[in-house]
DSSP file (Angstrom, degrees, kcal/mol; ACC not computed):
  #  RESIDUE AA STRUCTURE BP1 BP2  ACC     N-H-->O    O-->H-N    N-H-->O    O-->H-N    TCO  KAPPA ALPHA  PHI   PSI    X-CA   Y-CA   Z-CA
    1    1 A M     >        0   0    0      0, 0.0     4,-1.9     0, 0.0     5,-0.2   0.000 360.0 360.0 360.0 -36.0   97.2   90.8   98.4
    2    2 A E  H  >  +     0   0    0      1,-0.2     4,-2.2     2,-0.2     5,-0.2   0.869 360.0  55.8 -65.0 -35.4   99.3   88.6  100.6
    3    3 A I  H  > S+     0   0    0      1,-0.2     4,-2.4     2,-0.2    -1,-0.2   0.916 106.9  49.7 -64.4 -42.9   96.3   86.6  101.6
    4    4 A L  H  > S+     0   0    0      1,-0.2     4,-2.6     2,-0.2    -1,-0.2   0.902 110.1  50.1 -61.9 -41.5   95.4   85.8   98.0
    5    5 A K  H  X S+     0   0    0     -4,-1.9     4,-2.4     1,-0.2    -1,-0.2   0.886 109.7  51.3 -65.0 -37.5   98.9   84.7   97.3
    6    6 A K  H  X S+     0   0    0     -4,-2.2     4,-2.4     2,-0.2    -2,-0.2   0.910 110.5  48.7 -66.7 -40.9   98.8   82.4  100.3
    7    7 A K  H  X S+     0   0    0     -4,-2.4     4,-2.2     2,-0.2    -2,-0.2   0.930 111.5  49.5 -63.3 -45.0   95.6   80.9   99.2
    8    8 A E  H  X S+     0   0    0     -4,-2.6     4,-2.0     1,-0.2    -2,-0.2   0.910 112.4  47.5 -61.4 -41.8   96.9   80.3   95.7
    9    9 A S  H  X S+     0   0    0     -4,-2.4     4,-2.1     1,-0.2    -1,-0.2   0.874 110.4  51.7 -69.5 -35.2  100.0   78.7   97.0
   10   10 A S  H  X S+     0   0    0     -4,-2.4     4,-2.6     2,-0.2    -1,-0.2   0.857 108.9  51.8 -69.0 -33.3   98.1   76.5   99.4
   11   11 A E  H  X S+     0   0    0     -4,-2.2     4,-2.2     2,-0.2    -2,-0.2   0.900 109.4  49.4 -67.0 -40.4   95.9   75.4   96.6
   12   12 A Q  H  X S+     0   0    0     -4,-2.0     4,-1.5     2,-0.2    -2,-0.2   0.912 112.8  47.0 -65.4 -40.9   98.9   74.5   94.5
   13   13 A I  H  X S+     0   0    0     -4,-2.1     4,-1.6     1,-0.2    -2,-0.2   0.931 111.2  51.2 -65.6 -45.4  100.4   72.5   97.4
   14   14 A S  H  < S+     0   0    0     -4,-2.6     4,-0.4     1,-0.2    -1,-0.2   0.864 109.0  50.6 -65.0 -35.1   97.2   70.7   98.1
   15   15 A T  H >< S+     0   0    0     -4,-2.2     3,-0.5     1,-0.2    -1,-0.2   0.827 110.4  50.2 -70.6 -29.8   96.8   69.6   94.5
   16   16 A Q  H 3< S+     0   0    0     -4,-1.5    -1,-0.2     1,-0.2    -2,-0.2   0.783 108.4  53.0 -76.1 -25.9  100.3   68.3   94.4
   17   17 A E  T 3< S+     0   0    0     -4,-1.6     2,-0.2    -5,-0.1    -1,-0.2   0.473  79.6 117.1 -89.9  -1.9   99.8   66.3   97.6
   18   18 A I    <   -     0   0    0     -3,-0.5    -3,-0.0    -4,-0.4    -4,-0.0  -0.483  56.0-144.0 -71.9 131.7   96.6   64.5   96.4
   19   19 A K     >  -     0   0    0     -2,-0.2     4,-1.8     1,-0.1     3,-0.5  -0.538  24.5-107.8 -92.2 160.9   97.0   60.7   96.2
   20   20 A P  H  > S+     0   0    0      0, 0.0     4,-2.1     0, 0.0     5,-0.2   0.844 119.7  55.8 -58.2 -34.9   95.4   58.5   93.6
   21   21 A E  H  > S+     0   0    0      1,-0.2     4,-2.1     2,-0.2     5,-0.1   0.882 106.7  50.4 -64.7 -37.1   93.0   57.1   96.1
   22   22 A Q  H  > S+     0   0    0     -3,-0.5     4,-2.5     2,-0.2    -1,-0.2   0.861 107.2  53.8 -69.0 -35.4   91.8   60.6   97.0
   23   23 A V  H  X S+     0   0    0     -4,-1.8     4,-2.4     2,-0.2    -2,-0.2   0.926 109.2  48.3 -64.0 -43.4   91.3   61.3   93.3
   24   24 A E  H  X S+     0   0    0     -4,-2.1     4,-2.5     1,-0.2    -2,-0.2   0.904 110.8  51.2 -62.5 -40.8   89.1   58.2   93.0
   25   25 A A  H  X S+     0   0    0     -4,-2.1     4,-2.5     1,-0.2    -2,-0.2   0.900 110.0  49.8 -63.2 -40.7   87.2   59.3   96.1
   26   26 A L  H  X S+     0   0    0     -4,-2.5     4,-2.1     2,-0.2    -2,-0.2   0.908 110.7  49.6 -64.0 -41.5   86.6   62.7   94.6
   27   27 A E  H  X S+     0   0    0     -4,-2.4     4,-2.2     2,-0.2    -2,-0.2   0.910 111.5  49.1 -63.8 -41.5   85.4   61.2   91.4
   28   28 A V  H  X S+     0   0    0     -4,-2.5     4,-2.5     1,-0.2    -2,-0.2   0.913 110.5  50.2 -63.8 -42.4   83.0   58.9   93.3
   29   29 A S  H  X S+     0   0    0     -4,-2.5     4,-2.2     1,-0.2    -1,-0.2   0.866 109.7  51.3 -65.9 -34.4   81.7   61.9   95.3
   30   30 A E  H  X S+     0   0    0     -4,-2.1     4,-2.2     2,-0.2    -1,-0.2   0.902 110.1  49.2 -65.8 -40.3   81.1   63.8   92.1
   31   31 A E  H  X S+     0   0    0     -4,-2.2     4,-2.5     2,-0.2    -2,-0.2   0.901 110.2  50.8 -64.4 -40.2   79.2   60.9   90.7
   32   32 A I  H  X S+     0   0    0     -4,-2.5     4,-2.7     1,-0.2    -1,-0.2   0.904 109.1  51.8 -62.9 -40.3   77.1   60.7   93.8
   33   33 A G  H  X S+     0   0    0     -4,-2.2     4,-2.2     2,-0.2    -2,-0.2   0.899 109.8  48.9 -62.5 -40.7   76.4   64.4   93.5
   34   34 A E  H  X S+     0   0    0     -4,-2.2     4,-2.3     2,-0.2    -2,-0.2   0.900 111.4  49.3 -65.7 -40.8   75.3   63.9   89.9
   35   35 A V  H  X S+     0   0    0     -4,-2.5     4,-2.6     2,-0.2    -2,-0.2   0.913 110.3  51.5 -63.3 -42.1   73.0   61.0   91.0
   36   36 A G  H  X S+     0   0    0     -4,-2.7     4,-2.4     1,-0.2    -2,-0.2   0.903 109.3  49.8 -61.0 -41.4   71.6   63.2   93.7
   37   37 A E  H  X S+     0   0    0     -4,-2.2     4,-2.3     2,-0.2    -1,-0.2   0.900 110.5  50.2 -64.6 -40.1   70.9   66.0   91.2
   38   38 A K  H  X S+     0   0    0     -4,-2.3     4,-2.4     2,-0.2    -2,-0.2   0.914 110.6  49.6 -63.0 -42.3   69.1   63.5   88.9
   39   39 A Q  H  X S+     0   0    0     -4,-2.6     4,-2.8     1,-0.2    -2,-0.2   0.900 109.6  51.6 -64.5 -39.8   67.0   62.2   91.8
   40   40 A E  H  X S+     0   0    0     -4,-2.4     4,-2.4     2,-0.2    -1,-0.2   0.915 110.9  47.4 -62.6 -42.3   66.1   65.8   92.8
   41   41 A S  H  X S+     0   0    0     -4,-2.3     4,-2.3     2,-0.2    -2,-0.2   0.894 112.7  49.3 -67.2 -37.5   65.0   66.5   89.2
   42   42 A Q  H  X S+     0   0    0     -4,-2.4     4,-2.7     2,-0.2    -2,-0.2   0.901 110.2  51.7 -65.9 -39.8   63.0   63.2   89.1
   43   43 A N  H  X S+     0   0    0     -4,-2.8     4,-2.6     2,-0.2    -2,-0.2   0.912 110.4  48.4 -61.9 -42.0   61.4   64.1   92.4
   44   44 A E  H  X S+     0   0    0     -4,-2.4     4,-2.5     2,-0.2    -2,-0.2   0.915 111.7  49.6 -63.8 -41.5   60.4   67.5   91.1
   45   45 A Q  H  X S+     0   0    0     -4,-2.3     4,-2.4     1,-0.2    -2,-0.2   0.909 112.5  47.0 -63.7 -41.6   59.0   65.9   87.9
   46   46 A S  H  X S+     0   0    0     -4,-2.7     4,-2.6     2,-0.2    -1,-0.2   0.883 111.1  51.7 -69.2 -36.2   57.0   63.4   90.0
   47   47 A K  H  X S+     0   0    0     -4,-2.6     4,-2.5     2,-0.2    -2,-0.2   0.922 111.4  47.6 -63.3 -42.3   55.7   66.2   92.3
   48   48 A N  H  X S+     0   0    0     -4,-2.5     4,-2.4     2,-0.2    -2,-0.2   0.901 111.8  50.2 -64.2 -40.4   54.6   68.1   89.2
   49   49 A A  H  X S+     0   0    0     -4,-2.4     4,-2.5     2,-0.2    -2,-0.2   0.909 111.2  48.6 -64.6 -41.3   53.0   65.0   87.8
   50   50 A I  H  X S+     0   0    0     -4,-2.6     4,-2.7     2,-0.2    -2,-0.2   0.914 110.6  50.9 -64.6 -42.2   51.1   64.4   91.1
   51   51 A A  H  X S+     0   0    0     -4,-2.5     4,-2.2     2,-0.2    -2,-0.2   0.907 110.8  48.9 -61.8 -41.0   50.0   68.0   91.2
   52   52 A D  H  X S+     0   0    0     -4,-2.4     4,-2.4     2,-0.2    -2,-0.2   0.923 111.5  49.2 -63.2 -44.0   48.7   67.7   87.6
   53   53 A Q  H  X S+     0   0    0     -4,-2.5     4,-2.6     1,-0.2    -2,-0.2   0.894 110.3  51.1 -63.1 -39.5   46.9   64.5   88.5
   54   54 A Q  H  X S+     0   0    0     -4,-2.7     4,-2.8     2,-0.2    -1,-0.2   0.903 109.2  50.5 -64.6 -40.2   45.3   66.2   91.6
   55   55 A A  H  X S+     0   0    0     -4,-2.2     4,-2.2     2,-0.2    -2,-0.2   0.917 112.1  47.1 -63.2 -42.6   44.1   69.1   89.5
   56   56 A V  H  X S+     0   0    0     -4,-2.4     4,-2.4     2,-0.2    -2,-0.2   0.915 112.9  49.8 -64.1 -42.3   42.5   66.8   87.0
   57   57 A L  H  X S+     0   0    0     -4,-2.6     4,-2.8     2,-0.2    -2,-0.2   0.909 109.9  49.9 -63.6 -43.3   41.0   64.7   89.8
   58   58 A K  H  X S+     0   0    0     -4,-2.8     4,-2.5     1,-0.2    -1,-0.2   0.906 111.6  49.0 -62.0 -40.8   39.6   67.9   91.5
   59   59 A A  H  X S+     0   0    0     -4,-2.2     4,-2.0     2,-0.2    -2,-0.2   0.906 112.0  48.8 -64.8 -40.3   38.1   69.0   88.2
   60   60 A A  H  X S+     0   0    0     -4,-2.4     4,-2.4     2,-0.2    -2,-0.2   0.909 111.4  49.0 -66.0 -41.7   36.6   65.6   87.6
   61   61 A I  H  X S+     0   0    0     -4,-2.8     4,-2.8     1,-0.2     5,-0.2   0.909 109.4  53.1 -64.3 -41.0   35.1   65.5   91.1
   62   62 A G  H  X S+     0   0    0     -4,-2.5     4,-2.1     1,-0.2    -1,-0.2   0.903 110.1  47.9 -59.1 -41.2   33.7   69.0   90.5
   63   63 A N  H  X S+     0   0    0     -4,-2.0     4,-2.0     2,-0.2    -2,-0.2   0.898 111.2  50.3 -67.0 -40.5   32.0   67.8   87.4
   64   64 A V  H  X S+     0   0    0     -4,-2.4     4,-3.0     1,-0.2    -2,-0.2   0.926 111.2  48.5 -63.9 -44.1   30.6   64.7   89.1
   65   65 A Q  H  X S+     0   0    0     -4,-2.8     4,-1.6     1,-0.2    -1,-0.2   0.902 110.4  51.7 -63.3 -39.3   29.2   66.8   91.9
   66   66 A A  H  < S+     0   0    0     -4,-2.1    -1,-0.2    -5,-0.2    -2,-0.2   0.875 115.4  41.9 -65.1 -35.5   27.6   69.2   89.4
   67   67 A V  H  < S+     0   0    0     -4,-2.0    -2,-0.2     1,-0.2    -1,-0.2   0.877 113.4  51.5 -77.6 -38.5   26.0   66.3   87.6
   68   68 A S  H  < S+     0   0    0     -4,-3.0    -2,-0.2    -5,-0.2    -1,-0.2   0.717  86.1  93.9 -77.1 -20.1   24.9   64.3   90.6
   69   69 A L  S  < S-     0   0    0     -4,-1.6     2,-0.1    -5,-0.2     3,-0.0  -0.601  79.5-128.1 -74.4 123.7   23.1   67.3   92.3
   70   70 A P        -     0   0    0      0, 0.0     2,-0.5     0, 0.0    -2,-0.1  -0.385  20.1-109.2 -72.9 149.1   19.5   67.1   91.3
   71   71 A V        -     0   0    0     -2,-0.1     2,-0.6     1,-0.1     5,-0.1  -0.646  35.6-127.0 -75.6 126.1   17.8   70.2   89.9
   72   72 A K        -     0   0    0     -2,-0.5     2,-0.1     4,-0.1    -1,-0.1  -0.642  29.8-172.9 -82.0 119.6   15.4   71.5   92.5
   73   73 A D     >  -     0   0    0     -2,-0.6     4,-2.0     1,-0.0     5,-0.2  -0.395  43.2 -88.9 -97.5-176.6   12.0   71.9   91.2
   74   74 A E  H  > S+     0   0    0      1,-0.2     4,-2.0     2,-0.2     5,-0.1   0.895 126.2  50.4 -62.8 -42.2    9.1   73.5   93.0
   75   75 A L  H  > S+     0   0    0      1,-0.2     4,-2.4     2,-0.2    -1,-0.2   0.902 109.2  51.3 -64.7 -41.5    7.9   70.2   94.6
   76   76 A A  H  > S+     0   0    0      1,-0.2     4,-2.4     2,-0.2    -1,-0.2   0.885 109.8  50.4 -63.4 -38.1   11.4   69.4   95.9
   77   77 A E  H  X S+     0   0    0     -4,-2.0     4,-2.3     2,-0.2    -1,-0.2   0.881 109.6  50.2 -67.0 -37.7   11.6   72.9   97.5
   78   78 A K  H  X S+     0   0    0     -4,-2.0     4,-2.2     2,-0.2    -2,-0.2   0.908 110.9  49.3 -66.5 -40.5    8.2   72.4   99.2
   79   79 A I  H  X S+     0   0    0     -4,-2.4     4,-2.4     1,-0.2    -2,-0.2   0.923 111.0  50.3 -62.0 -43.4    9.4   69.1  100.5
   80   80 A E  H  X S+     0   0    0     -4,-2.4     4,-2.3     1,-0.2    -2,-0.2   0.900 108.5  52.1 -61.5 -41.4   12.5   70.7  101.8
   81   81 A D  H  X S+     0   0    0     -4,-2.3     4,-1.2     2,-0.2    -1,-0.2   0.902 109.3  50.0 -61.8 -41.5   10.5   73.5  103.5
   82   82 A V  H  < S+     0   0    0     -4,-2.2     3,-0.3     1,-0.2    -2,-0.2   0.923 112.7  46.5 -63.6 -44.1    8.4   70.8  105.2
   83   83 A L  H  < S+     0   0    0     -4,-2.4    -2,-0.2     1,-0.2    -1,-0.2   0.860 112.4  49.9 -67.8 -34.8   11.4   69.0  106.5
   84   84 A E  H >< S+     0   0    0     -4,-2.3     3,-2.1    -5,-0.2     4,-0.4   0.709  83.2 118.3 -75.2 -20.2   13.1   72.2  107.6
   85   85 A E  T 3< S-     0   0    0     -4,-1.2    68,-0.0    -3,-0.3    -3,-0.0  -0.235  89.9  -4.6 -55.4 128.5   10.1   73.3  109.5
   86   86 A D  T 3  S+     0   0    0      1,-0.1    -1,-0.3     4,-0.0     4,-0.2   0.697 108.4 102.9  61.7  23.9   10.7   73.7  113.3
   87   87 A M    <>  +     0   0    0     -3,-2.1     4,-2.5     2,-0.1     5,-0.2   0.459  46.3  94.2-110.7  -4.1   14.3   72.3  112.9
   88   88 A T  H  > S+     0   0    0     -4,-0.4     4,-2.5     1,-0.2     5,-0.2   0.914  86.1  46.2 -59.8 -48.7   16.3   75.6  113.1
   89   89 A D  H  > S+     0   0    0      1,-0.2     4,-1.3     2,-0.2    -1,-0.2   0.910 115.1  46.6 -63.4 -42.3   17.1   75.5  116.8
   90   90 A M  H  > S+     0   0    0     -4,-0.2     4,-0.6     1,-0.2    -1,-0.2   0.889 112.4  51.1 -66.6 -38.4   18.1   71.8  116.7
   91   91 A F  H >< S+     0   0    0     -4,-2.5     3,-1.0     1,-0.2    -2,-0.2   0.914 109.7  49.0 -65.2 -43.0   20.2   72.4  113.7
   92   92 A L  H 3< S+     0   0    0     -4,-2.5    -1,-0.2     1,-0.2    -2,-0.2   0.758 104.8  59.9 -70.1 -23.5   22.0   75.3  115.2
   93   93 A A  H 3< S+     0   0    0     -4,-1.3    -1,-0.2    -5,-0.2    -2,-0.2   0.635  90.0  93.0 -77.7 -13.6   22.7   73.3  118.4
   94   94 A M  S << S-     0   0    0     -3,-1.0    44,-0.0    -4,-0.6    -3,-0.0  -0.382  86.4-103.2 -78.0 157.0   24.7   70.7  116.4
   95   95 A S     >  -     0   0    0      1,-0.1     4,-2.5    -2,-0.1     3,-0.2  -0.421  38.1-106.5 -72.0 156.7   28.4   70.8  115.9
   96   96 A P  H  > S+     0   0    0      0, 0.0     4,-1.9     0, 0.0     5,-0.1   0.865 118.9  49.9 -57.1 -39.7   29.6   72.0  112.5
   97   97 A D  H  > S+     0   0    0      1,-0.2     4,-1.9     2,-0.2     5,-0.1   0.885 112.2  47.6 -69.3 -35.6   30.6   68.6  111.2
   98   98 A V  H  > S+     0   0    0     -3,-0.2     4,-2.9     2,-0.2    -1,-0.2   0.867 108.4  56.7 -69.3 -35.7   27.3   67.0  112.3
   99   99 A Q  H  X S+     0   0    0     -4,-2.5     4,-2.5     2,-0.2    -2,-0.2   0.914 106.9  48.8 -59.9 -42.8   25.5   70.0  110.6
  100  100 A V  H  X S+     0   0    0     -4,-1.9     4,-2.4     2,-0.2    -2,-0.2   0.942 114.2  44.5 -63.7 -47.4   27.2   69.1  107.3
  101  101 A K  H  X S+     0   0    0     -4,-1.9     4,-2.6     1,-0.2     5,-0.2   0.902 113.6  51.2 -63.5 -40.5   26.3   65.4  107.5
  102  102 A F  H  X S+     0   0    0     -4,-2.9     4,-2.1     1,-0.2    -1,-0.2   0.898 110.8  48.4 -63.1 -41.8   22.7   66.3  108.6
  103  103 A K  H  X S+     0   0    0     -4,-2.5     4,-2.2     2,-0.2    -2,-0.2   0.918 112.0  48.5 -66.2 -43.6   22.3   68.7  105.6
  104  104 A Q  H  X S+     0   0    0     -4,-2.4     4,-2.2     1,-0.2    -2,-0.2   0.925 112.5  47.9 -62.4 -44.3   23.7   66.1  103.2
  105  105 A K  H  X S+     0   0    0     -4,-2.6     4,-2.5     1,-0.2    -1,-0.2   0.879 110.4  53.7 -64.5 -36.6   21.4   63.4  104.5
  106  106 A G  H  X S+     0   0    0     -4,-2.1     4,-2.4     2,-0.2    -1,-0.2   0.895 108.0  49.1 -63.6 -40.6   18.5   65.9  104.3
  107  107 A E  H  X S+     0   0    0     -4,-2.2     4,-2.1     2,-0.2    -2,-0.2   0.892 111.6  49.0 -66.7 -39.0   19.2   66.6  100.7
  108  108 A E  H  X S+     0   0    0     -4,-2.2     4,-2.3     2,-0.2    -2,-0.2   0.913 110.6  51.5 -63.4 -41.8   19.3   62.9  100.0
  109  109 A T  H  X S+     0   0    0     -4,-2.5     4,-2.8     1,-0.2     5,-0.2   0.913 108.3  51.4 -62.5 -43.5   16.0   62.4  101.8
  110  110 A V  H  X S+     0   0    0     -4,-2.4     4,-2.5     1,-0.2    -1,-0.2   0.927 111.2  47.4 -59.8 -45.4   14.4   65.2   99.8
  111  111 A S  H  X S+     0   0    0     -4,-2.1     4,-1.9     2,-0.2    -1,-0.2   0.887 113.1  48.3 -67.1 -36.8   15.5   63.6   96.5
  112  112 A K  H  X S+     0   0    0     -4,-2.3     4,-2.2     2,-0.2    -2,-0.2   0.910 112.8  47.7 -68.2 -41.6   14.3   60.1   97.6
  113  113 A I  H  X S+     0   0    0     -4,-2.8     4,-2.1     1,-0.2    -2,-0.2   0.907 109.3  54.6 -64.2 -40.4   10.9   61.5   98.7
  114  114 A R  H  X S+     0   0    0     -4,-2.5     4,-0.7    -5,-0.2    -1,-0.2   0.900 108.9  48.3 -59.6 -41.1   10.6   63.4   95.4
  115  115 A L  H >X S+     0   0    0     -4,-1.9     3,-0.8     1,-0.2     4,-0.5   0.903 109.9  51.8 -65.6 -40.9   11.2   60.1   93.6
  116  116 A L  H >< S+     0   0    0     -4,-2.2     3,-0.9     1,-0.2     7,-0.2   0.852 105.5  56.1 -63.6 -33.4    8.6   58.3   95.7
  117  117 A M  H 3< S+     0   0    0     -4,-2.1    -1,-0.2     1,-0.2    -2,-0.2   0.680  97.5  62.7 -75.0 -16.1    6.1   61.0   95.0
  118  118 A T  H << S+     0   0    0     -3,-0.8    -1,-0.2    -4,-0.7    -2,-0.2   0.662  86.6  93.7 -80.9 -15.0    6.4   60.5   91.2
  119  119 A K  S << S-     0   0    0     -3,-0.9     3,-0.0    -4,-0.5    -3,-0.0  -0.331  88.0-114.2 -75.9 161.6    5.1   57.0   91.5
  120  120 A T  S    S+     0   0    0      1,-0.1     2,-0.5    -2,-0.0    -1,-0.1   0.926 103.2  43.1 -62.5 -47.7    1.4   56.2   91.0
  121  121 A K  S    S-     0   0    0      2,-0.0     2,-0.4    -5,-0.0    -1,-0.1  -0.895  87.1-129.2-106.4 126.0    0.8   55.1   94.6
  122  122 A L        -     0   0    0     -2,-0.5     2,-1.1     1,-0.1     3,-0.2  -0.571  13.6-147.9 -73.7 126.5    2.3   57.2   97.4
  123  123 A Q     >  +     0   0    0     -2,-0.4     4,-1.8    -7,-0.2     3,-0.3  -0.744  19.8 177.6 -99.7  88.1    4.2   55.0   99.8
  124  124 A T  H  > S+     0   0    0     -2,-1.1     4,-2.8     1,-0.2    -1,-0.2   0.845  76.1  57.7 -61.3 -38.4    3.7   56.8  103.1
  125  125 A K  H  > S+     0   0    0      1,-0.2     4,-2.4     2,-0.2    -1,-0.2   0.904 106.9  48.1 -61.8 -42.3    5.5   54.2  105.2
  126  126 A K  H  > S+     0   0    0     -3,-0.3     4,-2.4     2,-0.2    -1,-0.2   0.905 112.1  49.4 -66.0 -40.5    8.7   54.6  103.1
  127  127 A I  H  X S+     0   0    0     -4,-1.8     4,-2.6     2,-0.2     5,-0.2   0.928 111.0  50.3 -62.7 -44.3    8.5   58.4  103.4
  128  128 A F  H  X S+     0   0    0     -4,-2.8     4,-2.8     1,-0.2     5,-0.2   0.919 110.5  49.4 -59.3 -44.8    8.0   58.1  107.1
  129  129 A D  H  X S+     0   0    0     -4,-2.4     4,-2.5     2,-0.2    -1,-0.2   0.896 111.1  49.7 -62.8 -40.8   11.0   55.8  107.4
  130  130 A L  H  X S+     0   0    0     -4,-2.4     4,-2.3     2,-0.2    -2,-0.2   0.935 113.5  45.2 -63.4 -46.0   13.1   58.3  105.4
  131  131 A V  H  X S+     0   0    0     -4,-2.6     4,-2.7     2,-0.2    -2,-0.2   0.922 114.6  48.2 -64.8 -44.3   12.1   61.2  107.5
  132  132 A R  H  X S+     0   0    0     -4,-2.8     4,-1.7    -5,-0.2    -1,-0.2   0.909 111.3  50.7 -63.8 -41.9   12.6   59.3  110.8
  133  133 A S  H  < S+     0   0    0     -4,-2.5     4,-0.3    -5,-0.2    -1,-0.2   0.917 112.4  46.9 -61.6 -43.5   16.0   58.1  109.6
  134  134 A W  H >< S+     0   0    0     -4,-2.3     3,-1.3     1,-0.2    -2,-0.2   0.929 113.3  47.7 -64.3 -45.6   17.1   61.6  108.7
  135  135 A M  H >< S+     0   0    0     -4,-2.7     3,-1.8     1,-0.3    -1,-0.2   0.734  96.4  72.5 -70.7 -21.7   15.8   63.0  112.0
  136  136 A S  T 3< S+     0   0    0     -4,-1.7    -1,-0.3     1,-0.3     5,-0.2   0.639  81.9  73.6 -69.0 -11.1   17.5   60.3  114.0
  137  137 A M  T <  S+     0   0    0     -3,-1.3    -1,-0.3    -4,-0.3    -2,-0.2   0.651  70.4 105.1 -73.2 -14.9   20.8   62.0  113.2
  138  138 A I  S X  S-     0   0    0     -3,-1.8     3,-1.2    -4,-0.1     2,-0.2  -0.536  81.3-119.1 -68.7 122.8   19.9   64.8  115.7
  139  139 A P  T 3  S+     0   0    0      0, 0.0    -1,-0.1     0, 0.0    -2,-0.1  -0.427  88.3   3.7 -68.8 133.8   22.1   64.1  118.8
  140  140 A G  T 3  S+     0   0    0      1,-0.2     2,-0.2    -2,-0.2    -3,-0.1   0.718  86.3 161.6  71.5  23.2   20.1   63.5  122.0
  141  141 A V    <   -     0   0    0     -3,-1.2     2,-0.3    -5,-0.2    -1,-0.2  -0.559  43.8-113.9 -80.2 140.6   16.7   63.5  120.4
  142  142 A N     >  -     0   0    0     -2,-0.2     4,-2.6     1,-0.1     5,-0.2  -0.538  18.5-135.8 -71.3 132.9   13.8   61.9  122.3
  143  143 A R  H  > S+     0   0    0     -2,-0.3     4,-2.2     1,-0.2     5,-0.2   0.872 104.1  49.0 -60.6 -39.1   12.5   58.8  120.5
  144  144 A F  H  > S+     0   0    0      2,-0.2     4,-2.3     1,-0.2    -1,-0.2   0.887 111.3  49.2 -70.3 -38.9    8.9   59.7  121.1
  145  145 A F  H  > S+     0   0    0      2,-0.2     4,-3.0     1,-0.2     5,-0.3   0.920 110.3  52.4 -62.5 -43.3    9.5   63.3  119.8
  146  146 A L  H  X S+     0   0    0     -4,-2.6     4,-2.5     1,-0.2    -2,-0.2   0.923 110.3  46.8 -59.1 -47.5   11.2   61.9  116.8
  147  147 A E  H  X S+     0   0    0     -4,-2.2     4,-2.2     2,-0.2    -1,-0.2   0.918 114.2  48.2 -60.9 -44.6    8.3   59.6  115.9
  148  148 A Q  H  X S+     0   0    0     -4,-2.3     4,-2.3     2,-0.2    -2,-0.2   0.935 113.8  45.1 -64.4 -47.7    5.8   62.4  116.4
  149  149 A E  H  X S+     0   0    0     -4,-3.0     4,-2.7     1,-0.2     5,-0.2   0.895 112.1  52.1 -65.1 -39.7    7.7   64.9  114.3
  150  150 A A  H  X S+     0   0    0     -4,-2.5     4,-2.3    -5,-0.3    -1,-0.2   0.901 110.4  49.1 -62.6 -40.0    8.3   62.3  111.6
  151  151 A K  H  X S+     0   0    0     -4,-2.2     4,-2.4    -5,-0.2    -2,-0.2   0.915 111.6  48.7 -64.9 -43.6    4.6   61.5  111.5
  152  152 A I  H  X S+     0   0    0     -4,-2.3     4,-2.1     1,-0.2    -2,-0.2   0.934 113.5  46.2 -62.8 -46.5    3.7   65.2  111.3
  153  153 A K  H  X S+     0   0    0     -4,-2.7     4,-2.2     1,-0.2    -1,-0.2   0.879 111.2  52.5 -65.9 -37.3    6.2   65.9  108.5
  154  154 A T  H  X S+     0   0    0     -4,-2.3     4,-2.5    -5,-0.2    -1,-0.2   0.910 108.7  50.4 -64.0 -42.1    5.0   62.8  106.6
  155  155 A D  H  X S+     0   0    0     -4,-2.4     4,-2.2     2,-0.2    -2,-0.2   0.897 110.5  49.5 -62.6 -40.1    1.4   64.0  106.8
  156  156 A K  H  X S+     0   0    0     -4,-2.1     4,-2.0     2,-0.2    -1,-0.2   0.895 111.3  48.8 -66.4 -38.9    2.4   67.4  105.4
  157  157 A I  H  X S+     0   0    0     -4,-2.2     4,-2.0     2,-0.2    -2,-0.2   0.897 110.2  51.8 -66.2 -39.6    4.3   65.7  102.6
  158  158 A K  H  X S+     0   0    0     -4,-2.5     4,-2.1     1,-0.2    -2,-0.2   0.896 108.3  51.8 -62.1 -39.7    1.3   63.5  101.8
  159  159 A H  H  X S+     0   0    0     -4,-2.2     4,-2.1     2,-0.2    -1,-0.2   0.882 106.5  53.8 -64.3 -38.7   -0.8   66.7  101.8
  160  160 A L  H  X S+     0   0    0     -4,-2.0     4,-1.8     1,-0.2    -1,-0.2   0.904 108.4  49.9 -60.0 -41.2    1.6   68.2   99.2
  161  161 A N  H  X S+     0   0    0     -4,-2.0     4,-1.4     1,-0.2    -2,-0.2   0.896 108.9  51.7 -65.1 -40.9    1.2   65.2   97.0
  162  162 A D  H  < S+     0   0    0     -4,-2.1    -1,-0.2     1,-0.2    -2,-0.2   0.881 109.8  49.6 -64.3 -37.7   -2.6   65.5   97.3
  163  163 A Q  H  < S+     0   0    0     -4,-2.1    -1,-0.2     1,-0.2    -2,-0.2   0.850 106.7  55.9 -68.4 -34.6   -2.4   69.1   96.2
  164  164 A A  H  <        0   0    0     -4,-1.8    -1,-0.2     1,-0.3    -2,-0.2   0.809 360.0 360.0 -67.8 -29.9   -0.2   68.2   93.3
  165  165 A D     <        0   0    0     -4,-1.4    -1,-0.3    -5,-0.1    -2,-0.2   0.482 360.0 360.0 -76.0 360.0   -2.7   65.8   91.9
């Protein structure tokens, strides 16, 4: 009980001893505290707004990806099978990030070849260039091997086109 009384008496003394300059300083510090609280609430609001924008953006990107991915038909799957043929060991030897890029480029190549095959005249040179470009992503591949494999895959794709007709 004595401690409480001492505290109460020290508070009374301290309030009596405050000078007008100190009162102004206390008021300014309170105002600064209020400004700080306002800034914190604004920061929280902006963080929430950014989070909302990110969610909307992710949803939009998801929709774009869903729309941009071509529907794989039977011919596209056959082209993909031809391109994948004898590539498993080389694909597994790649680093994961190169594998992702290689796979994406392969999917682009399949869709471009599929478009070329819908035209009246098959453009073998363009197909060969697409296949060679895709296969050139393989790290450390021999140039002669690359040319040979691209030629073989192009011939198989040409054969697929002949069967489709």
